[in-house]
GUVOSE-638845 format. One line per 10 residues: number of its first residue (from 1); their letters; for each residue z, x, y of N, C-alpha, C. Coordinates in steps of 0.05 Angstrom, whole numbers, always signed. Each point is the difference from the previous one (the first is absolute). Example, Ala and Ser with C-alpha at 12.3 -4.5 7.8 and 13.67 -1.06 7.14 Angstrom:
REM residues 2
1	AS	+156:+264:-114:+0:-18:+24:+0:+18:+24 | -14:-7:+21:+1:+16:+24:+14:-15:+22;
This chain:
REM residues 235
1	MAFFTTGDTR	+2145:+2098:+3409:+7:+13:-25:-24:-2:-19 | -6:+23:-12:-23:+1:-18:+2:+22:-20 | -15:-3:-22:-2:+21:-20:-29:+8:-2 | -5:+26:-5:-27:+10:-4:+1:+17:-26 | -19:-5:-17:-1:+14:-26:-24:+19:+0 | +6:+25:-7:-21:+20:-3:+5:+15:-26 | -18:-3:-19:+5:+11:-27:+25:-12:-12 | +19:+17:-9:+25:-11:-11:+23:+1:+20 | -7:+2:+25:+20:+1:+22:+0:-26:+16 | +23:-11:+4:+3:-25:+15:+17:+7:+25;
11	LYYETTGDGF	-12:-2:+23:+13:+7:+25:+8:-24:+17 | +25:+0:+9:+9:-22:+17:-2:+10:+29 | -10:-17:+18:-2:+7:+28:+3:-25:+17 | +6:+5:+26:+2:-21:+19:-14:+8:+26 | -14:-18:+13:-13:+5:+25:+13:-17:+21 | +4:+12:+24:+14:-14:+22:-15:+7:+26 | -5:-20:+16:-12:+5:+27:-30:+3:-1 | -11:+5:+23:-29:+3:+3:-6:+25:+17 | -24:+10:-3:-8:+23:+16:-9:+23:-19 | +0:+24:+12:-8:+23:-16:+20:+5:-22;
21	PVLLFAPGGM	-9:+5:-24:+19:+2:-23:+17:+26:+0 | +25:-4:-8:+19:+22:-5:+10:-3:-28 | -5:+20:-17:+10:+0:-27:+26:+15:-2 | +21:-14:-9:+27:+12:-2:+6:+10:-28 | +13:+23:-1:+11:+11:-24:+30:+2:+3 | +15:-16:-14:+29:-3:+5:+16:+24:-10 | +24:+3:+10:+19:+19:-12:+10:-10:-26 | +17:+16:-13:+12:-9:-25:-6:+18:-24 | -13:+23:+5:-7:+17:-22:-18:-14:-20 | +6:+4:-26:-17:-13:-21:+3:-31:+1;
31	RSSLTYWASS	+20:-10:+14:+4:-28:+3:-12:-11:+26 | -18:+14:+12:-13:-7:+25:-10:-29:+0 | +13:-17:+15:-6:-29:+0:+3:-10:+29 | -17:-19:+7:+0:-10:+28:+28:-11:+8 | +17:-8:-19:+26:-10:+8:+17:+21:+13 | -6:+26:-5:+16:+21:+12:-3:+1:+31 | -22:-10:+10:-3:+1:+29:+22:-16:+15 | +10:-21:-13:+20:-17:+14:+26:+15:+5 | +6:+20:-15:+24:+15:+4:-4:+28:+12 | -25:+5:+10:-6:+25:+13:+9:+0:+29;
41	SWNPITELKD	-2:+24:+12:+9:+2:+28:-16:-18:+18 | -24:-6:-7:-16:-21:+14:-20:-11:-21 | -9:-24:+5:-17:-13:-20:-28:-3:+11 | -19:+16:-9:-27:-1:+11:-14:-26:-6 | +8:-15:-20:-13:-26:-5:+5:-19:+23 | +25:-2:+9:+6:-18:+22:-7:+12:+27 | +2:+26:+3:-5:+12:+26:-30:+4:+6 | -17:+0:-19:-29:+5:+4:-17:-25:-3 | +10:-21:-11:-16:-23:-7:-13:-14:+23 | +11:+3:+24:-11:-14:+24:-25:+15:+11;
51	HFQVIAMDQR	-4:+24:-10:-23:+16:+10:-20:+8:-22 | +9:-1:-25:-16:+10:-22:+2:-19:-24 | -20:+4:-18:+3:-12:-27:+16:+20:-17 | +24:-8:-7:+17:+18:-15:-1:-6:-30 | -6:+20:-16:-3:-3:-28:+23:+16:-13 | +18:-14:-13:+23:+13:-14:-3:-4:-29 | +8:+20:-16:-5:-2:-29:+23:+11:-16 | +2:-9:-25:+18:+13:-19:-17:+20:-16 | +10:+25:-3:-15:+19:-16:+2:-7:-29 | -18:+11:-16:-1:-6:-29:+28:+5:-12;
61	NAGQSSAAIT	+8:-18:-17:+26:+1:-14:+24:+1:+19 | -4:-13:+23:+22:-4:+19:-2:-28:+11 | +22:-12:+7:+0:-28:+10:-15:-18:-20 | -20:-14:+10:-15:-19:-17:-26:+12:-11 | -5:+25:+5:-25:+12:-11:+6:+14:-27 | -21:+1:-16:+3:+12:-26:-26:+15:-9 | +4:+18:-18:-22:+16:-11:+9:+14:-26 | -19:+6:-17:+6:+16:-23:+7:+28:+9 | +17:+14:-15:+9:+27:+7:-10:+19:-22 | -14:+22:+9:-10:+20:-19:+6:+27:+12;
71	GSDGWHSYTE	-3:+20:-17:+5:+28:+9:-21:+10:+20 | -22:-15:+3:-20:+8:+19:+5:-11:+28 | +21:-16:+4:+6:-12:+26:+10:+22:+19 | -4:-5:+25:+10:+19:+21:-7:-12:+27 | +1:+17:+20:-6:-9:+28:-27:-13:+2 | -19:+10:-15:-27:-11:+1:-1:-29:-9 | +18:-8:-18:+1:-28:-9:+7:-18:+23 | +19:+8:+17:+7:-17:+23:-23:-1:+20 | -12:+23:+5:-23:+0:+19:-22:-18:-10 | -5:+0:-25:-21:-18:-11:+8:-29:+4;
81	DHIALLDHLK	+26:-7:-3:+9:-27:+6:-5:-7:+29 | +6:+18:+18:-2:-6:+28:-30:-4:+8 | -17:+16:-11:-29:-3:+5:-10:-27:-11 | +9:-6:-24:-8:-25:-13:+9:-25:+16 | +25:+2:+11:+10:-23:+16:-16:-2:+26 | -6:+22:+13:-17:-2:+25:-28:-11:-7 | -11:+9:-22:-26:-11:-8:+2:-30:-5 | +21:-8:-14:+4:-29:-5:+1:-16:+25 | +14:+11:+20:+4:-14:+26:-24:+4:+19 | -20:+15:-9:-24:+6:+15:+7:+13:+27;
91	IDQCHVLGGC	+18:+19:-1:+9:+15:+24:-14:+28:+0 | -17:+4:+19:-14:+25:+2:+16:+22:+13 | +16:-8:+20:+17:+20:+14:+28:-13:+6 | +20:+17:+1:+27:-10:+5:+17:+23:+10 | +24:-8:+11:+21:+20:+4:+17:+0:-25 | +15:+21:-4:+20:+1:-22:+27:+8:+12 | +21:-12:-12:+27:+7:+8:+17:+1:-25 | +12:+24:-4:+15:+4:-25:+28:+11:+6 | +20:-11:-13:+27:+11:+1:+9:+12:-26 | +14:+23:+2:+10:+13:-25:-23:+8:-18;
101	IGGPYCFGLM	-2:-11:-24:-22:+7:-18:-26:-9:+11 | +1:-19:+20:-24:-9:+13:-15:+22:+16 | +15:+22:+7:-14:+22:+13:-22:+12:-17 | +7:+10:-25:-22:+9:-18:-21:-21:-6 | +8:-26:-2:-20:-20:-4:-20:-1:+23 | +10:+3:+25:-19:+1:+22:-19:+23:-2 | +11:+24:-6:-17:+23:-2:-19:-1:-24 | +8:-13:-21:-18:-3:-23:-25:-16:+7 | +4:-21:+16:-22:-17:+8:-17:+16:+21 | +13:+14:+18:-15:+15:+20:-16:+22:-12;
111	QAQPERVVAA	+10:+12:-22:-16:+21:-14:-23:-12:-15 | +5:-23:-13:-21:-12:-17:-22:-13:+17 | +7:-14:+21:-19:-14:+17:+7:+2:+29 | -3:+24:+12:+8:+4:+27:-14:-18:+20 | -24:-8:-6:-15:-17:+19:+12:-28:+2 | +18:-6:-19:+11:-27:-1:+25:-3:+17 | +13:+22:+7:+26:+0:+14:-4:+8:+29 | +7:-18:+18:-3:+5:+29:+24:+16:+11 | +24:-7:-9:+24:+13:+9:+22:-4:-21 | +20:+18:+1:+21:-1:-20:+27:+3:+13;
121	VIQQTIGLDN	+20:-15:-8:+28:+3:+7:+15:+10:-24 | +11:+24:+2:+14:+12:-23:+29:-1:+6 | +15:-17:-13:+28:-5:+6:+18:+13:-21 | +15:+20:+9:+19:+15:-16:-10:+4:-28 | -23:+14:-2:-13:+4:-26:+18:+17:-19 | -4:-5:-25:+12:+18:-20:-16:+27:+0 | +11:+20:-11:-14:+26:-2:+19:+20:-14 | -11:+22:-8:+16:+19:-16:+12:+21:+18 | +27:+2:-2:+15:+21:+14:+27:+3:-14 | +0:+15:-22:+24:+4:-16:+13:-26:-10;
131	NRQAFYDMFD	-17:-19:-7:+10:-27:-8:-15:-11:-24 | -13:+16:-16:-17:-10:-22:+17:-16:-20 | +24:+10:-6:+17:-14:-20:+7:-29:+10 | +3:-3:+25:+6:-27:+11:-23:-19:-6 | -25:+9:+2:-23:-17:-6:-2:-5:-31 | +6:+20:-16:+1:-5:-29:+21:-21:-6 | +23:+2:+12:+22:-19:-6:-8:-28:+9 | -13:-2:+23:-9:-26:+11:-20:-12:-19 | -19:+16:-10:-20:-10:-19:+14:-10:-25 | +18:+16:-11:+14:-7:-25:+16:-26:+3;
141	SWADQLDPGV	+12:-4:+23:+15:-25:+5:-19:-24:-1 | -23:+3:+12:-21:-21:+0:-9:-5:-29 | -6:+22:-14:-11:-2:-27:+19:-13:-20 | +26:+3:+5:+20:-12:-17:-1:-30:+0 | -12:-12:+21:-1:-29:+2:-26:-11:-11 | -18:+17:-10:-25:-9:-11:+2:-11:-28 | -21:-13:-9:-2:-9:-27:+4:+24:-19 | +18:-3:-19:+6:+23:-19:-24:+8:-16 | -22:-16:+0:-24:+7:-15:-16:+23:+12 | +5:+7:+25:-14:+22:+13:+11:+26:-12;
151	SAADLSTFRS	-18:+17:-9:+8:+24:-15:+13:+21:+19 | +20:+14:-11:+13:+21:+15:-19:+22:+8 | -19:+6:-17:-20:+21:+6:-17:-8:+23 | -9:-25:+1:-17:-9:+23:+16:+1:+26 | +26:-9:-1:+16:+0:+24:+5:+29:+10 | +4:+18:-19:+5:+28:+8:-25:+12:+14 | -23:-6:-11:-25:+11:+12:-5:-14:+27 | +4:-26:+1:-3:-15:+25:+19:+12:+22 | +25:+5:-7:+18:+12:+19:-9:+27:+10 | -11:+16:-18:-10:+26:+8:-24:-3:+19;
161	NMYDGDFLLN	-18:-19:-6:-23:-5:+17:+8:-8:+28 | +23:-14:+2:+9:-9:+26:+16:+21:+15 | +17:+15:-13:+20:+16:+14:+1:+29:-7 | -20:+11:-13:-1:+29:-5:-15:+15:+22 | -12:-15:+19:-16:+13:+21:+18:+12:+22 | -13:+9:+21:+13:+13:+22:-5:-17:+26 | +14:+8:+21:-4:-12:+26:+3:-31:-1 | -23:-14:+4:+1:-29:-1:-4:-11:-28 | -2:+17:-20:-2:-7:-28:-28:-9:-9 | -16:-12:+18:-27:-8:-7:-22:+12:+17;
171	VDEAFISGCS	+7:+12:+23:-20:+14:+16:+13:+26:+10 | -17:+20:+6:+11:+26:+8:-3:+4:+31 | +11:+22:+9:+0:+6:+29:-29:+3:+10 | -18:+10:-16:-28:+4:+9:-12:-27:+6 | +6:-20:-16:-11:-27:+6:+10:-10:+26 | +26:+3:+5:+12:-10:+25:-13:+14:+24 | -4:+26:-3:-12:+16:+22:-28:-10:+7 | -14:-10:-19:-28:-9:+5:-3:-29:+4 | +22:-15:+0:-1:-29:+3:+2:-8:+29 | -21:-10:+12:-1:-6:+28:+8:-29:+7;
181	IPMLVLMGDD	+8:-15:-20:+9:-28:+5:+25:+1:+17 | +1:-16:+21:+24:-1:+17:+25:-8:-16 | +22:+14:+5:+25:-6:-15:+23:-2:+19 | +18:-19:-6:+26:-2:+13:+20:+6:-22 | +16:+21:+4:+18:+9:-21:+29:-6:+9 | +13:-19:-14:+28:-7:+5:+17:+18:-19 | +16:+17:+11:+12:+22:-15:+21:-10:-20 | -1:+12:-23:+21:-4:-20:+23:+20:+5 | +23:-4:-13:+22:+18:+4:+21:-4:-22 | -8:+1:-25:+19:-1:-22:-12:+12:-25;
191	LYHPQSISRR	+14:-2:-22:-8:+13:-25:-28:-7:-9 | -6:-26:-1:-27:-8:-9:-21:+2:+21 | +8:-1:+25:-19:+0:+23:+7:+24:+18 | -7:+24:-8:+9:+23:+15:-12:+2:+28 | +17:+7:+19:-10:+4:+27:-23:+21:+0 | +2:+20:-16:-19:+22:+0:-28:-10:-7 | -2:-20:-17:-26:-11:-8:-14:-14:+23 | +16:-18:+13:-12:-14:+23:-9:+20:+22 | +17:+20:+5:-7:+19:+21:-25:+16:-8 | -2:+6:-25:-24:+16:-9:-25:-17:+2;
201	IAELAPDATL	+1:-25:-7:-24:-17:+3:-9:-1:+29 | +20:-4:+19:-7:-1:+28:-11:+26:+10 | +10:+22:-11:-10:+27:+8:-28:+5:-10 | -6:-9:-24:-26:+6:-12:-23:-19:+8 | +6:-25:+2:-21:-20:+5:-12:+3:+28 | -26:-1:+2:-13:+4:+26:+7:-21:+21 | +7:-24:-9:+5:-22:+19:+25:-16:-9 | +23:+13:+2:+25:-12:-9:+21:+1:+22 | +16:-21:+2:+22:-1:+19:+26:-4:-16 | +19:+16:+5:+26:-1:-14:+20:-15:+17;
211	IEAWKSPEHQ	+14:-20:-12:+22:-13:+13:+25:+6:-16 | +18:+14:+12:+24:+9:-15:+21:-22:-2 | +7:-13:+22:+20:-21:-1:-15:-27:+3 | +2:-16:-20:-16:-25:+0:+15:-24:-12 | +23:+5:-12:+13:-22:-16:+16:-20:+17 | +10:+8:+22:+16:-18:+16:-17:-18:+18 | +9:-24:+6:-16:-19:+16:-8:+11:+27 | +17:+17:+12:-6:+10:+27:-24:+18:+1 | -9:+10:-24:-23:+17:+0:-26:-16:-1 | +1:-26:-2:-24:-18:+2:-22:+9:-19;
221	TPEKVRQFLL	+7:+7:-24:-20:+8:-20:-22:-21:-5 | +7:-25:-3:-22:-20:-5:-21:+1:+22 | +8:+1:+25:-19:+1:+22:-16:+25:+0 | +12:+23:-6:-14:+25:-1:-21:-1:-23 | +7:-11:-22:-19:-2:-22:-23:-19:+7 | +7:-23:+12:-22:-19:+8:-19:+14:+19 | +10:+13:+20:-18:+12:+19:-17:+23:-12 | +13:+15:-17:-15:+22:-14:-23:-12:-16 | +5:-21:-15:-22:-12:-17:-21:-13:+17 | +8:-14:+21:-20:-12:+18:-17:+21:+14;
231	NAQRH	+12:+21:+9:-15:+21:+14:-19:+14:-19 | +8:+3:-26:-18:+13:-19:-24:-17:-5 | +2:-26:+1:-22:-18:-4:-21:+3:+23 | +10:+4:+24:-17:+1:+23:-17:+26:+0 | +9:+20:-15:-14:+25:+0:-19:+2:-25;
């Protein structure tokens, strides 16, 4: 258990296991916190720790992490946090694995520093498909729990910066088409995690494998993810 401070942001993270690093971005929307992994369909912290150094974190203003909130915040703010944490840990290369909102977090890092990401697991990513209001409502529910000192104007602009975009909200289809990083795409299938978005990523990305059914134990998802990440390292 550790905290890392960068500017006015204080990030909580935990490292487990040894080996090649895997940076996790948890589900939970704006409340993305490492504790959400324990109630997920599978827990990458426990399933990957015997083969990798697993780094799990609470995103800014979620769990035990905190940061000032301004109208200039957006997806780039999270990417800057992720880069700062990797720099702090002196990690030059890693795998990334993101669930839910963690999908865009993975792509934000891959866009900003593609040389740093060896492989990515995109687990039922969020994305836009006739569901924008659901993301606005989710943001507002999170914002209602914040310090009342945060201005309504800043929150409104922050929400727009996060959820006014298209497709994956922080990267476009052209980026996916040109991203050669190997990807394993675990398909979403609900309002926040549309099946169409997972399928489109797998269709566009030059080196992506789509797994449609992955939530039940008989599908052996942990083993498939382990082998995918280990094979990516060898290449």
